[in-house]
N, C-alpha and C positions, 0 to 999 in steps of 0.2 A: 664936678657934681657936688651940689650943696646938700647939707643935711636936710632930710625930710623930703627931698624931691625924688629920690629913687629907692628909699628904704621904707619898708612897710611891714608891719606885723601881720601875720597870716589871719589872725582873728578879725582884722579890720577889712579883709577882702570879702566881698559878697560871694556866696556859694556859686552863683552863675558865672563868676569870673575865674575863681580858682579851681572849680571842678573837684571831682572826687579824688583825683590823684594827688593833689597838693594839700588838701584840706583836712579838717578834723574828721570828716566822714570816711576817709580812707581806712579800710580795715587794718588792724595791727595785730601782731602776735601778742598773746597773753603773757608770755614769758620767754626768756632766752632759751630755755630748754626745749620749749615747743618749736621754736625756729630751728634750732640745731637738729632736732629729731626729723623735722621736715626736710632739711637739706640732706641729712644722712640717708633718710628713707628714699629720697629721689636718686641720689648718686649710687647708693648701694642697691644693686638690683640683681637680676638673674645672671648677668654677665660675670659678676664676682664669684658666683657658685659654679657656673658651667663653662665659662670662657677662659678666665684667668688660670685655673688649674690646668686646663688643656694646653694653653700656651707654655706654661711652666714645664709641663710634661714633655712637650715636643721640642722645646728650645733650650735645653741645657740646665733645667732645674734651678739651682741656686744662682747660676750665672745670669739667667734671665731675670731673676728677682733684682739683682744688683743693677742691671741695665734699666729695669722698670723704675727703680727708685731714682736713678740718675735723671731719667727723662721726666719723671714726676716732679722733681725738684726744679729743674731748669726750664721746663715748658708748662707742665700741668698746673702747678701752684700759682705762677705768675698770671696765667690766663684766667684761672679760677678767681683769683684776687681781683683782677681787672673787671670781671663781670659782676662780682659782688659789690665792688665800689661804685660802678656805674649805676646799678639798680638802686642802691641805697641813697646815692646823692641826688639822682634825678627823680626817684620815687615814681617810676612808671614801668610798664612792661617793655618787652624788647622793641616793639615798634616805636614807642615814645622815646626810649633812650637814644636810639640811633638817629631819630628825627630831630631830637634836641641838639645833638652834636652837629649835625648838618642835615637839612631837609633832603639833600641829594642821596643820603644814605638810608632813607626810610625803608627801602626795599630789603635791607638786611633783616629787619624785624618781621616782615611778611614772609620771607624765606624760612625763618625760624619757625613761624606758626605752621607753615605748610609741612615742614619736616616733622614737627611734633604730631601733626595729624596723621601723617604716614605711619609713624611709629606707633601711635595709639591704636590704629586700625589692626595691626598684626600682634601687638603686645597683648591686647585684650583676648586674642585668640589663645595665646599661651595660658592666660589665666583661666579661660574656659576649659582647656585641656586639664589643668590642675584640678578644677572643680569636678570634672568627669572622673579622674583617678581618685580624688578624695571620696566621692560617692561610692566608688567600687572598693574602697579600703575597709568598709564596714561589713566584711564577710570573711568567714574562715572555712576552708583555706582561701587565700587570695586567688582571684580568678586567673592570674598570670603565673601561678606556681607550676601548673602541669599542662601539657598539651591536651586538647580535647580529642574525643573519639568520633570518627565519622560514623553516623548512625546507619548508613547503608552498608558499609563494608566491615563495620566493627573494628576498624584499624585506626591508628593515630593519623590525624589529618596530615596530609603530605607536606603542605606548606610549613606547618609547625615542626614536623620531624626534620625538615631540611634546614631549619633555622634554630629557634629556641622558643620556649613558652612566652618569654617577655617580649621578644620581637614579634611573635605572632599576635599577641594581644594588642600591642601598639599599632602595628600596621594594618591588621585585619579587623580587630574588634573595636578599637578606638577610632581609627581614621577610615577604615575600610578603603584603603588607598588604591588608586589606579596604577597602572604600570608606567605612566608618563604624564607629563603636564598636558599633552595633547588629548588625552582621554579625560574629559571633565567629570563624567559620572553624575549621578543624582546628588541632591543635598542630604547631608547626614542630620536627621531630625534631632537626635540626642545632643550632638555638638551644637546645633543651632540653638537649642534650649539653654545649654550651658553658656553660650555666648550672650544670649539675652540676659541671663542672670548676672553675668560679669558686668555688662554695661549698666544694669540696674543698680548694682552695688556701687559702681563709680558715680553714677548720677546722684544717688542718695547721699554719698559722702561729700560730693562737691556742691550740692545744691545751695548751700549757704556760704560758699566761698571758703576762705581759710578758717572761718569760725567753726565750720562743721568738719572739714577734712583734717584740721589740726588735732581734733579730739580723737579721731580714728588713728592718727599717726602714733599716739602714745602706745597703742597696741601693735599696729602693723610694723612699726620701726624697731620695736624692742623684742617682740616675740621671735623673729628669726635668729637672734643672737642666743636666746635661751635654747632653741632647738639645736643650733650648731654646737654649742657646748655639750649638750646631752649626747649628741651623735659622736662627738670627739671622745668623750669619756667611754662610751660604749664601744666605739671603734678601736680604741687602744687595747681593749681586752681581747680582740680578735686575733687569731693566728694569721700571721702575715702582715700585721699592721706596721711593724717596724721595717719590714722589707719595703713597704710603700713609702714610708717617711724617708728612708735612706735614699731611695730612688728620686724622691722629690728634691732633696737638698744637695745631692751630689753635683758639684759644679763642673760644667763642661765649657771652659772659657773660650774654646775655639769658635763658639757660635757668635762671638762679638764681631767676627769678620764677615758675617752674612748681612747683606743689606735687607734681605727679607725679614730677618729677626728684628732689626731696628724698626722696620715698617710696622710689624705686628705689635711691638712694644709701644710705639708711639700711638698707634690706633687704639690700643687698650687703655692707655692713659687718657686719651681724648674722650672715649666713650664712658670710662669709669666715672669721670667727674661730671659728665653731662654737659660738656661745653657746647655752645652753639644752639642749644634747644630753646633758650630764652627762659627756661624754668628757674635757673639759678638767679637770673635778673629779677624775675617775677617775685620769687620768695623774698629776696633781699629788699625789694621795694617796699615791703610792709614793715621794715625795721625802723627804729628811731635813727635819725641822721647821725647821732653821736656814737652809735654802736661800733665796736671795734671789729670791722670786717676783715682786717688783716689776720687777727687771731682766729677768726672763724675759718678763713681760707686754710690756715695751717692745721686747725683742729679737724675739719671735715675731711681734708685730704689724708691726714694721718689715720683717721678712723676708717676711711675707705680702703687704704692699703692694708691695714691690720685685719680688716674683714676679709679681704682677698686671701691673706695668708691663713687665717683661721679656716676659711672655706676650703682652701687647698689641702690643709692638714686633714680635714674630714674626708675629702674626696680621695686622697692618697691612701689613708688607712683602709678605706672601704675598697678601693681598687686593689690594694695589696692583698687584702683578704680574698677578694674575688679571684685574683690571679693565682694565688696559692691553691685555692680550691680547684681551679681548672687544671693546674699543673699536677696536683695530687691525683685527680681523677684520671688524667692522662697516664700517669705512672701506673695506677692500678690496672687500667685497661691493658697496657703493654706488658706488664708483669704477668697478668692472666694469660695473655697470648703466648708468652715465653713458657709458662708452666705447661700449656697445652702442647707446645712444640717439644719440650723436654720429655713429656710422658709418652710421645710416639717415636722417639729417636734414641740413638745410642749416645753415650757420653761424648761431649765435644769440649774442646779447650776453651770455647767462648762462653760456656755456661756460666751464669752469674754466681757470685758467692753469697748473695743475700737469699733470704727465704722466699721462694716464689710461690709457695703454697698459701701464704698470707699476704696478698698484694698490698693491703692497707698498712702493713708494717714497714714497707720499703720507703726510705726517705728520698727526696728529690735529688740530693747531692750524691747518694750512693748510686742511684739509677743513672744519673748523668755521667758519672765517672766511668761506669761500665759501658755506657753507650758510646762515649768518646773513643774507647779502646776497641770495641767489637761491633758497634752499631752497623758499620758498612757490611758486615757479613750476614746480617739478618734482615737488612732492608729489602723491599719497602714495607714488609709486614709490621716491623717495629719502628716506631718514630721517636724523635727527640721530644723531651718535655722541658721546655725552657721557661722558667719563671720570669726572667727579664724580658723575654719575647712577648709574653702575655701582658706585661706591664707596658711594653712599647705600643700595644694596640690601643692607643689613646682614643678616648671618646669625648665628644663635646656636645654642647647644646642639648637638644631633645634626646639624643642618643645616650647622654650621661644620665639625665633626669628620669626619662621614661623607659629606659632599657637596662642600663648597667645598675643603677641604684635599686630599681624594682627587683632585679634579679637577686641582689644581695639581701634586701629586706625580706624576701621570701625565705631565706635561710635562717633568719633570726627567730628565736622563740618569741611567741606573741607577735607574730609578723603584722597583723592588722593594726596594732598599736603604733608600731614604728612607721608603717606606711601612712597612717593618718597624720602622724606628727610631721613627716617629711613633706607631704603635699599641703598641709596647713602652712608650713614654712614657705614653700614656693608661692602659695597664694598670697601671703602677706608681703613677700619680697616684690612680687609683681604689682600688687595694689599700691604700695607706697611709691613705687616708681611711676605707676600710672597716674596717681594724683598729681605728681610734679609735672608730668607730661601734659596733662589737661590744663594745669595752671599756666603752662607756657603758651597755651592757645587762648584761654579765656581772659587772662589779665590784660594782655596787650589790646585785645579787641574792646574790652570794656573801658580801658583807659582812653582809647582814641575815638570811640564812637559813643557819644553820650546816650543815645537811644538804647544801645546794648547794655551800657552801664546801669541804666535805670531798670532793666529787665533781666537781671542776673539769673534768676531761676529759669526763665523761659529759654535764655541762651544756653544754659547748662543742659537742660533737658533736650532741646533740639540738637545740640552738638552730639550728645550721647546717642540719640535716636538715629541721626545721620551716620554715626560711626557703626552702629549695629547693622543698618541696612546695607552699607558698603561692605561690612565685615562678613556678610553672608557668602561673599566670594570665597572666603577661606574655609567655609564649612562644607563645601562640596567635596567629593571624593578626592579630587586633585588639589584640594585647598592647601595641604602641607607644602606643595611645591611653590605656591604663591607666597606663603609665609617665608620660605627660604629666599625667594626673589626679593621681597621687600626688605628682609633683614640684611641681605648682602649688598643691595644696590640702591635702595630708595633713600637711605639716610647718609651713608658714608661720604660720598663725594659732595653732596649739597652741604652737609654740616661742615666739612673741611673748608669749603668755599666761604661759608658764612663766617667762620672764625678767622679766616685770612682777612676778610673785609673788616671784621670787628677790630682786629689788631691794627690794620692800616688806619682805621678811623681814629682810634685813640692815639696811636704812636705818631702818625704823620699828618692827619687832618687837624685833630684837636690839639695835639702836642703833648708829649709826655711830661714836660715841665709844668704845663698848665694843669694836667690831670693830677700830678703829684701835689701841686698847690691846693687843688680842691680837696684831695684826700687829707692833707695836713689841716685844712680848715675844719674838716669833719672830726678827725681823730685827735686833734690838738698835738700831734707829733708827725714828723715827716718820715715816710717809709724810706728804707735804704735806697741810695741812688742806683744800686745794681738793677733795680726794677726798670729803670729808664732804658738801660741797654738790653735787658732781656726782652722787653716789649718791642723795642725798635728793630732789633737784629735777630736775636736767638730764636724767639718764639715765631717771628714772621718767617724766617728762613726754614725753621723746622716744619711749619705748616705748609709752606710752599713745597718743601721736599716730600712731605707726606702726600700732598695732592698729586705731584708728579709721579711718585711711586705707585700710587693707587691707579692712576690713569694708565700708566704703562703696563701694569699687571693686567688690568682689564682688557687692554687692547691686544697684548701679545699672548696671554693665556687663553683669553676668550671666556665668556660667561658659561659656566656649566652648573649642573645641579645633580644631586644624588637621588636616584629613583629606586623604588622597590620592585623587584621582579617576582611576581606571585608564583610563577611556575618553578623557578629555581630556589625561591625562598632566600634570596640574598639581595644586597644592594649593588647598584652599578651606577657609574657616572655617565651622564648624557649631556649633550649640548642642547641649549635652548633652541626651539624653532624660530623662524624669522619673525613671526608675529610677537613672540615673547621678547625678542631682542628689541623690537620697536617699542614695546611696552616699557622695557628697562630704560631705554633712551628717553622716552617721554617723561617717566617718573623723575629722572635726574634733571631734565631740562625745565619741567614745570616748577620744581623746587628751587632751582637756581635763577629762573627768569626774573623774579621780582627785583633782584639787585640791579641789573642794567635797566629794567623798565622804570624803576623808581628814579634812577639817575636821569634818564632821558625825559621822563615826564616833568621833573622839576626844572630841568634846563629849558624845555619848551615853554613851560608855564611862565617862567621869569623872562623868557625872550619876548613873549607876547604881552606881558604885563607892562604897561607904560609907566616909566618913572621908577621901576623897581631897582633897588640898590644892588650892587654886586654881591654874589653869594660869599659866605664866609669860607675861607680856605687857607692854605698855608701862607699865601702872600698878602692877604688882607684880613683885617680884624674888624668885622662888622657885627654889632650886637654881641660883643664878647661877654660871656658870663663870668663874673668873678665872685669868689667867696669873699665876703667882707664882714669883719666883725662889727656888730652893731651895738651901740650903747643903749642901755635900757632907757636912757633919758632922751634919745633921739626924737625929734618931732616927726609925727606920722601924718602923711598926707595921702588920703585914699585916692585923690585925683591923679596922683603920679603913677599909679600902677598900670602896667600894660597887660592886656589879656595874653593868656598862654595859648593863643591860636594864631593861625596865619591870617592876615588881612591884607588883601591886595599884594600878596607876594612877600610881605615883610613879616618876618617872624621875630617876635620879642619873647625871650625865654627867661625863665627864672630858675634860680638854684635855691637850695634850702639850707638854712643855717641853724645850728643849735643855739638857743639863748637860755642861759641858766641850765636847768635840768629838764624843763618840760616844754618850752615854747620854741617855735621856729620863726625865723625871719625870712622874708623873700626879698632878694636883691635883683634888680634889673638894671643893667648898665649898657649904655650905647657908646661904644668907642669908635668914632669915625676914623677912616684912614687919613693919614696926614696929607 
């Protein structure tokens, strides 16, 4: 290849050839801090607050954290770095990136878009719930502090008396939930309005692309940290806080022998970093090519983990306070019963030594010591009050945010202030993740369909409108059960499948050595060779193992959901009906289908295209893209540039090179098989 025949400066390429994705018109981050905040905002979401602490709680505390850090290091960071590097070098969304590596793999990008759409549908419902609770926080006392009274009988509402004020408010006032997914019920008008408001916020923030959403990120990404630190400081002052922290960090190393714990840790790493969504790729595609994406991978992963630890500290001090309050209330009730028994009977050898006339003065340790010795003699009227048992009743997800936390905040002085602060934090955590999720949908579509790229505003508004219309499914009385279904099954398996194919694409189709060469050309230094083996073997085997474990668990355990029984005022586990199982299978199949369909479509297209060259693969190197350092004195020949589109089945592709500090060069190279 002679000078000037295949090297060309981007500024010399007409706009119609290079398109928005490669040219000067492509949006870019205003600063590095803006980009980091966007990536952190997307990866740090509600799961860090209500999923990670629960997994820590259930799976050995400090031992689970060590396992999580290990998997984050050997699987999470390498895959995150891979997505960052791919997006930054190719400068397109998820569809364009995998199409660039091989047209047969274009379906990976479409699967990512579909999964992002699934997640956006139910994630915005959680934001709508946060808006509902935020609106109800501006009153004193808070509406979930006490059980309401039945106006007809002038007694406490039976459902609330059988459960708790916070459970009653969540299940009856907020959701007005049915007893099962088979009872749909009417639509909830208030939640429908909140959902419309949530989609309107997303549309307004995304309407100008990263230029508008990035400005919102300055607040939505930083504010949750301010609130978490405020809650931590306040929580450490509570009675029982240290009990919670001790419980959190106490290591139970025997959990490392459980396959289930490894599966849960790997799944949490996977979702915490947002792998497979395409949002990481989309955000990094707006970076300068010379940006140090390796440092970004380490930085964002580290911030993500430390946020999970911070959130866990907040959750455990609050749960420790809640558990101690419940245990002390239990002691007071039992001591009161003992005092009643003692006043009506003669002196017995099992009578306690503590003062039963003042139940609030009796400590948990004194009561439990007495109960261990004499409890069997007075059962079943007198029960045990175990602080650790209360801590073991782990809550996650909506149960943690809308039941456990609201219960604790009702006990705080100035409870409306703390409630407002908490739900503002949830709102911002949800929105920053939602922006990244929508970017994972919009960027690939605009990059690959020029019509959509020219009508960014219309695409954003229509996408949000479609999301709201479909999202009405979640605002009916049984809507919470559909949120659970989508959260448990619509994303997990398809995303793991997507990341498996991403890893195969880079490690085995494109080649790890070539990929490291490309990264070296971008960063001006070569990443450690250990990444080659992590991508080729460790990450791939880990993802395949996670896929197999998830499939086996789904098949042998069977899909179930937790329903609320209005009569009993308690939760119960139910199996999905047949039509819901079909819906789950269709959600998984539709999200995974683009991968094989894209492969078959490309094969058929090239089979029927006369004179089409063989496709690029491990055995042949056709139209290989190489990063080449270009001299500023090179002759530029605009006629040598090949379009970045497919023509008659032949794809000529370009990669982007830093020249000096500001310019990029485009290099297209055709290496024919020997």
